[in-house]
N, C-alpha and C positions, 0 to 999 in steps of 0.2 A: 546418860552421862558424857562429858567426855572423855576422850581414853588418853589422853596423860594431863598432867599435873606441869610439866613442865615448858612456859609457853615457847610457842614458835617464832620461831625468829625472822621476820618479816626482809627479804631481799630487798633493798635499796634501790638496786639497780633497774629493779623491773625486770628481768632479763625471763623469769622462771614464774610468771603470774597466776597464767591457771594451772598450773600444778601446784602455789598456795590455797589457791580458790577452791578447785580442788580437797586439797587437803584440809584447809576448814570448815569444808562442808563438811567433813567424813566425820567427825570431834563433834559435830554435833550443833545443837542451837548458838551455844557463845561458849569459846576456847580462850585462853590468856593467850596473847601474843608479844612479843616482845620488837618496839616496831625505834628504831631507832635507839636503843636503850632505854624505851620509861616502854615499865608493862601496861598492858589495855586489852578490855574483852573485846574479843571481834565476835561480831556479830553477823551471824551472814545467813540463819536462817530467816528470810521475808517476813515471817506470819509473826513475828517475835522481834524483827526488827520495826516493824509497823509500829506495833505493841512502842516500844521503848519509844520512838521516834514521836508521839503524842501524851507520853506519860506526863505528869507534871512531875514525880521524883526519876524525872531525867536530866538533868540541865546542861549547858553550856557554859556557864557562866565559872571559869574554875577560878577566880579569883576566891568565890563566893563560896566551890561546891567541892574544891578540886586540892586538899592536903598537900598535896607535893608539889602543889604551880610554884614556890617559891626559890624554892629550891633547884625545879625542873628548869625553871626559864633562863636558870644561869647558864646551862650546859648545854641543853638538848636544841641541833640545828632546828625543830618545827618551829622553836619557840615562838615565836610570827603566829604563828594558827593559833594560837592558846593566850595570846599577848594582848592582841589588837582590841580596840572600843572600840566595836559595832556594832549589828544585830547580830553578826555572823556567831560572837561571843555572849549573847544579851539573853536573859531567864526574866519570864515573865514580863509583868509590869513598861521594864526597859526595852525589853523587844516587842512589846507593840509598841511602844512610842515613837523610836531609831526607826522602824518597821514605816510607820505609818508617814515619817516625814519621806523614804525614800521612794513608796509604792507609786506618786505620779510620775518616775520614770516611766514608769512602763506602764501604764495608760493604755488600753485599747486604743485610744487616738492619735498618741507617739506611736505607735508599735504602727496601726496603719499608715502615718504621714513619714514612717521612716520608708517602707515596701520601693518606693520611685527610685531615693538613692541608691536603696540594695541593690535594685536592678540596674542601675545605671554603673556603679561601682564594679558588678561581674561582669559586666558588659565592655568592660575600659580591658579588664581584667584581660576577660578571653579577646578581646579585639588582638593585645601586645602577644598574646601566644598564638596566638593565628597567624602570627609575623615567621613565625618560626619554618627551618626548612624541615620538608616529611623525613623519619628517620632522627629528628634529635631528638635527646635526651632532655627533659628537665623537670624541676623538682617540686613537685605542686604545693605540698606544701610550704616550701617557702614563697611559689607566687601563684597563689589562691587563697590555701588557709589559712596565712598567716596574714597578710594584707587585708582581705575583704573584714575581718571584725575589729581589726587596728580601724579602718578608716570609718566602720560604723559607729565602734565605740565613744569615736573620738568623737565625732560628732555630735553624737548625744549628751558627751559631758563636757564639750567643747575644749577638748586638750589640742594646740594648739599643734604645726606641722614639725616642728622644731622640737618639739618635747618628744614626738609620740620615739622614734629611737630607745629613748631612754629609758622610758615605760616598759618598750619590748623587750629589753636587757633584764632590767630587776625582777619583771614579773616572771620573767624563766627563772630564773633565778628561785623566787619564792615556790617554788613545784619539783625543784631540782634535788631529790634525798639523799644525792651523793656526796653533798656539798660536806665540809667540818663544820664546827659550830660556828669557829673562826670565819670563814670566807659566808659560812648565814648571816654572821654579825654585820659583816660589813656588808653583804645585800641590803639586809633591812634601811643601815644605814644612808645607803646609795637611794631607796626604792624615797624612804621620806625625803631625803635632801629633794629630789622631784616631783613632790607630791607638795612641799612647800613653796616651791617654784614655780606650780600650777595650781596654791592659791595663794600665791602674792598678785602671781597675773592679772589674773578674773578677781581682786579686791579692787586693781588699780582700773579693770577694761573690765567691768561686765560684760555677758555675752545673754545669748538667747541658750542658754542651754543650762542641764542640772547642775555641775561644780559652780556657776553662777546665784543660781536659786538656790543651794542647798546651803550656800556663802551668806545669802541673803539672811534666810534663815533665821542661822547662826546668831549673826548680827543683831541683829531685830528681837529677837526674843533669846534673853542670854536666860534664861530660867525655864520658860519650857520644851526649849531646842535640843539644841549636841552644843554640848564640851566644844572646845578646840582640838581635843582628841578624838573624838567622835568623828567633830566632820573628817579631820584628817582621813582616819580609820576609814570610816566609811566610803568617801572617793577610794581607797583601794581595794575596798570588796566591789566596786560600781563598775572601777577601769579592769581588778584582777578578773574576775567570775565572767565577765562581761568578753574577756578577750581569750585567754589560754584556754576553758570550758569547749569553744565553739572553733575553737583552729583542729581542736582531735577530734572532737565529731563531724567536722568536714573531711579531716584527714584521713578519720576511720569510716568511711560513709562511702569514699573512692576505692579505698585497699578492698573493704569487703564487696563491692559490685564486680568489680573487677577482678576477681579470686572466685566469684560464685556467677559465672554468665547465663547461667540459666537462671536467677534472679534479675539480671539487669534485663534478658530477653520479654519475662512480665512489663516491665518495667515500658520498654521500647513498645511494644502492641498497646499500651494502656490500659491493660490486664488489671495492675494495681496503680496506685497512688502513691505518688512521691510521697506525701505523708506517712505511707506504711513505710517508706523503706530509711525516714531518717529515722520512728518511732522503734525499728526493730535493730537500728544500728544502736543507736543508746540501748537499747535491751541491753546487745549482743556484745559490745566492745565502751562503756560509758566514757565518758569526758576524764572522771574519776574513780579508782577501784575502789581506795578508802578515804576519808574522811575527818579527821581528827579534830577537835574530840565533844566526848561527852563524860558525861558526869554523875557517879546516882547519890540521886540525894538522899532516901531513903536505901536500906536493904532491899536490895528486889529477888524474890526470888520467881526462878525460873521453871516452867513447863515440869523440865526434865530433872528435873531435882536440886541442879546446885545453884546457889545464891552468891548475886553481885553486893558485897559487904560496901553501906555507905563512904563515899568519898572514894570509888575507884573508880580508873577510866574507862568509857566506852569508848569504842572504834567504829566510827558504820563501815560495812565491807559492801558495799553498794555492787560491785562488778559481784562479789560471789554472789547473792543473794539474789541479783540479776537471773542466771542462771539455774537455779534450785530446780531438781526434780519435783520436788511437792507442787511448784509455782507453774514450771512449765514441760513438765513433763517429762519423757524421755528424751525430746527433741529440743530439749537446752539447750544443747551444744552445738544446735544447729542456728545455721544464716536465713530466717524462712521469712523472709515480708510479707508472707500471705496468711502467719498464724495468727489465730482468732481474736486469746489475750495477747491485746499490745500493752500487755499493764509493765513497768519500771520504775525502779528508783533512781533515776539515773539522775534527777532532780532534790531528789531529798522526797519530805514528806512530812505534813503536819504542818505548823507554824511556822516550821524553818523551811517549805518548799523555797523551791526558787523563783523570784520574784519576774527574773531576764528568762526565765524557757521561750515564752511563744515570742521576745524577739530567737532566741536564740535558733527555735525551729525555722522561724521564717529564714535566719540567714545560709541555713540549711541547706534547704530544700528550694530555695534560689538559685545557689551555687552547685549544687548537683544535677536539679535538672536544666540547667541551660550548662551547665559541662558536658554533659554525655548530647546534649541535643546540638551544641558546636563539635563534638567529636567525637563519630559518630564509632570509629578506627579504634579509637582509646585504647591503651593497653601498659602494663606496667612490663618494665623496663628490666627487673628483675624478677626472681621465682616471689616469691610472696614469705617463703620462709627465710627468705636474707632482710628480709628490715628489717631494721635493729630499733626495740624499743628505744624511747626516750628514758636519762637513765632517774626514773623516778617510781616510785613506786605508786603513789600519788596519781600521776599525772599520764593518762593512758592514749599516747598518740606513739612517730614514729620517728627516729630523727631524717630521715629524711622520703623523701614519696617519689621516688624518681617514675617517670612514665615517658612513654613516647606519643604524642599525641596525632599523627601518623604515624602507618609503616614505611618505609624507605622507599621511594616510587609510588606511591600515593596519590 
């Protein structure tokens, strides 16, 4: 049973995330939390969470299954997360229809075709960094973690270069949980304006990209395809998910390897593969800590005796689940790229498992391997304890990642 009936108030700044995650686990399989004024059931027990993520008794369709939807979206800073009309919030047949239309963008053939361009982008970024003098500090979040995913998702989706900065600004705002409801509403307006510009430009001049393909599919199949709102929100999902989350994993991968030199040594010696480092980063510091929201379609009885009543919201607390001792033992809080059990929930689970997972893994492993090969003396420019988290209880990265590529005089 939960230790308290009072909701745990989640810190919108993300400043004490690990303490919060431990607190969630201490309260049992599920506990009520306050997420920016909305009460939800946080589930951090990995076994229960996986069961709920695959249960027909749990929906992502707020309009159909959350009685508080209409009132909440008028005042909640995270309204966009539950109000979008795409496969992220779809349930049942609607989810299958929308996912089927998006899946070709992330086929094995398309991901393989992107490998060469990913190598080229990373190499170009590192060439520019290589020209910096020894001892100079550079922010690798800004100068590596950001530009790579933006370049890749822009190529996949056909986002013109002149529109990319606008998307970066508004997508960052989607994950910022320190914004007021008014600021969030203004950011959503700017985001939709950017999406309308993209759709308009691609309707006028289609290209060999997923945006053009989705527009064509929508325009030629009005009955079985997408509505205009679903088209817009699907592009939103693909661009934002394909960009922000990968930025954070690259950021965290660099941070963890530089602050765990014993683990980096294993990679340098070839004893462990870079894919192992990527998977442990995803487990240890997933790109998204909590993912709002899901809803109980019926009363759900939990093994510990609690009941999630029909219509109440559920928060998937992936970061807390990833470090659960029932899953990864006493070493759950250790960064260990050699661990035998590599499972995690960083990409979700069940029918909503992230379609872009293979692409994200490819981008991160390429960025990390080429970076550490090019700069064997790479070091953090500040103690890891001084790295400032993003102002978000959702997005798990740092405001900056200052490093020295080479010591002075190298």
